C-alpha positions as CSV (number, residue, x, y, z in Angstrom):
1,M,0.0,0.0,0.0
2,A,2.9,2.3,0.5
3,S,3.7,2.4,-3.2
4,W,0.2,4.0,-4.0
5,K,0.2,7.8,-4.0
6,Q,-2.7,10.1,-4.4
7,V,-2.5,12.5,-7.3
8,K,-4.8,15.3,-8.3
9,A,-6.8,14.8,-11.5
10,G,-5.2,16.9,-14.2
11,D,-1.7,17.0,-12.8
12,V,1.2,16.2,-15.1
13,I,3.4,13.4,-13.9
14,P,6.9,13.3,-15.4
15,F,8.7,10.2,-16.4
16,L,12.2,11.5,-17.1
17,S,14.8,9.5,-19.1
18,N,17.7,10.2,-21.4
19,K,17.1,7.3,-23.7
20,A,14.3,4.9,-24.8
21,R,12.5,3.4,-21.9
22,R,9.3,1.5,-21.0
23,V,6.9,3.4,-18.8
24,K,4.6,1.2,-16.6
25,F,2.2,2.2,-13.9
26,Q,-1.2,1.4,-12.4
27,V,-4.1,3.9,-11.7
28,V,-7.1,3.4,-9.4
29,A,-9.9,6.0,-9.2
30,N,-13.5,6.2,-8.0
31,S,-14.7,7.7,-11.2
32,P,-14.2,7.2,-15.0
33,I,-10.7,8.3,-16.0
34,E,-8.6,9.0,-19.1
35,I,-4.9,8.6,-19.3
36,W,-3.0,10.8,-21.7
37,A,0.8,10.7,-22.6
38,A,2.9,13.3,-24.3
39,S,6.5,14.2,-24.9
40,D,6.3,17.6,-23.3
41,D,4.9,18.9,-20.0
42,K,2.4,21.2,-21.8
43,M,0.7,18.1,-23.2
44,S,0.6,19.7,-26.7
45,D,1.1,16.3,-28.5
46,G,-1.0,14.3,-26.0
47,V,-2.1,10.8,-27.0
48,L,-4.9,8.9,-25.2
49,V,-3.2,5.7,-23.9
50,G,-6.0,4.4,-21.7
51,A,-9.6,5.0,-20.4
52,T,-11.4,3.0,-17.8
53,G,-14.1,3.2,-15.2
54,D,-12.0,2.5,-12.1
55,K,-8.6,0.7,-12.5
56,A,-6.0,0.5,-15.3
57,C,-2.6,-0.7,-15.9
58,V,-0.7,1.3,-18.5
59,E,2.5,0.4,-20.2
60,Y,4.2,2.0,-23.2
61,T,7.6,2.7,-24.6
62,H,8.9,6.2,-25.3
63,I,12.2,7.7,-26.4
64,G,13.4,10.4,-23.9
65,N,11.2,12.2,-21.4
66,S,7.5,11.4,-21.3
67,Y,4.7,13.1,-19.3
68,V,1.4,11.6,-18.2
69,M,-1.9,13.4,-17.3
70,I,-4.8,11.6,-15.7
71,K,-8.2,13.2,-16.3
72,A,-11.0,12.4,-13.9
73,E,-14.2,14.0,-12.6
74,K,-13.9,16.7,-10.0
75,N,-13.6,15.6,-6.4
76,S,-12.6,12.1,-7.3
77,A,-9.8,10.2,-5.6
78,V,-7.1,9.1,-8.0
79,Y,-4.2,6.9,-6.8
80,L,-1.1,6.1,-8.8
81,N,1.3,3.1,-8.4
82,A,4.5,4.0,-10.3
83,P,7.4,2.5,-8.3
84,D,9.9,3.9,-10.7
85,V,8.6,7.4,-11.4
86,D,12.1,8.8,-11.6
87,Q,13.8,6.6,-14.1
88,T,16.6,8.9,-15.1
89,I,19.5,6.8,-16.3
90,A,23.0,7.9,-15.7
91,E,26.2,6.0,-16.4
92,S,27.6,4.8,-13.2
93,E,31.0,4.1,-14.7
94,K,32.6,3.8,-18.1
95,P,31.7,0.5,-19.8
96,S,34.2,-2.3,-19.6
97,F,34.4,-4.7,-22.5
98,T,36.7,-7.2,-20.8
99,S,36.1,-9.5,-18.0
100,I,39.0,-11.1,-16.2
101,E,37.9,-14.4,-14.9
102,P,40.2,-17.1,-13.4
103,R,41.2,-19.7,-15.8
104,V,39.6,-23.0,-15.1
105,R,42.2,-25.7,-14.3
106,N,41.6,-29.1,-15.7
107,S,42.8,-32.1,-13.8
108,T,46.2,-33.5,-15.0
109,E,44.4,-36.8,-15.9
110,L,42.0,-35.0,-18.1
111,D,44.8,-33.0,-19.7
112,R,46.8,-36.1,-20.4
113,M,43.8,-37.8,-22.0
114,M,43.1,-34.8,-24.2
115,Q,46.7,-34.7,-25.4
116,L,46.6,-38.5,-26.2
117,M,43.4,-38.0,-28.1
118,K,45.0,-35.1,-30.1
119,Y,48.0,-37.3,-30.8
120,N,45.9,-40.3,-31.9
121,T,43.8,-38.1,-34.2
122,A,46.9,-36.6,-35.8
123,Q,48.3,-40.1,-36.3
124,N,45.1,-41.4,-37.9
125,E,45.0,-38.4,-40.2
126,A,48.6,-39.0,-41.3
127,M,47.8,-42.7,-41.9
128,L,44.7,-41.9,-43.9
129,K,46.6,-39.3,-46.0
130,K,49.3,-41.9,-46.8
131,E,46.7,-44.4,-47.8
132,R,44.8,-41.9,-50.0
133,D,48.1,-40.9,-51.7
134,A,48.9,-44.6,-52.4
135,M,45.4,-45.1,-53.8
136,R,45.7,-42.1,-56.0
137,L,49.1,-43.3,-57.3
138,E,47.7,-46.8,-58.0
139,M,44.7,-45.3,-59.8
140,A,46.9,-43.1,-61.9
141,Q,49.1,-46.1,-62.9
142,M,46.0,-48.1,-63.8
143,R,44.7,-45.3,-66.0
144,L,48.1,-45.0,-67.7
145,E,48.2,-48.7,-68.5
146,Q,44.6,-48.5,-69.8
147,T,45.6,-45.6,-72.0
148,K,48.7,-47.4,-73.3
149,A,46.6,-50.5,-74.1
150,A,44.0,-48.4,-75.9
151,V,46.7,-46.6,-78.0
152,A,48.4,-49.9,-78.8
153,A,45.1,-51.4,-80.0
154,D,44.5,-48.5,-82.3
155,M,48.0,-48.7,-83.7
156,V,47.9,-52.5,-84.6
157,V,48.2,-52.7,-88.4
158,E,46.6,-55.7,-90.1
159,P,48.8,-57.4,-92.7
160,E,47.8,-56.8,-96.2
161,S,46.4,-59.8,-98.0
162,D,48.3,-61.0,-101.1
163,D,46.0,-60.9,-104.1
164,S,48.4,-62.8,-106.5
165,G,47.0,-66.1,-105.5
166,A,50.4,-67.7,-104.9
167,E,50.8,-69.6,-101.8
168,T,53.6,-68.7,-99.6
169,A,55.7,-71.3,-97.9
170,S,56.7,-70.8,-94.5
C-alpha cells in the first residue's frame, strides 16, 4: 500500500529519461478516468493511452522524457502506483568490455587424456593421408596402363592380303 500515491486529476506526472524506456504504472480511481501521454509537459502532443471506469494498468515505450496526465471527474480520488517514477538513467561508470575471470584448471588426468586424443587423431589423419596418396598413385598407374593399351590397340596394323593367289611357304 505504501507504493500507491494520491494524485490530483489533471496533474502532469513526469517520467524522465535520457534514452528509450518502458513506462509502466497502475491507476485506481472512484470515477471514470482518461490517461494521456505526451513528450512535453504542456501536453501539446498528447495521446490517449487508456480509459477506464476504475482501475487501469498502463504500459508504453517512449524515447526520452515522457509526461502523463490523468483526467478524472472533480472531487474524485485518484491513486497512482508507479514504483519507478524517476527513471533517469546515468552512467555509473565507463563500460568495460573485458572481464577477467580465473582460468579453469583441468585435472592432470584430463589434460593427459586430451593430449593423447589429439596425438591419436593426428596419427590417424597421417595414416589416412598416406593411404589416400597410395590409392591415387595406383589409380593413376591403372589409367596410364589402360591408356597405353588403348593406344596400342589403335596402332595395330593388319597385314595386307596377297591378291596374287600364290601360296607362300613358311
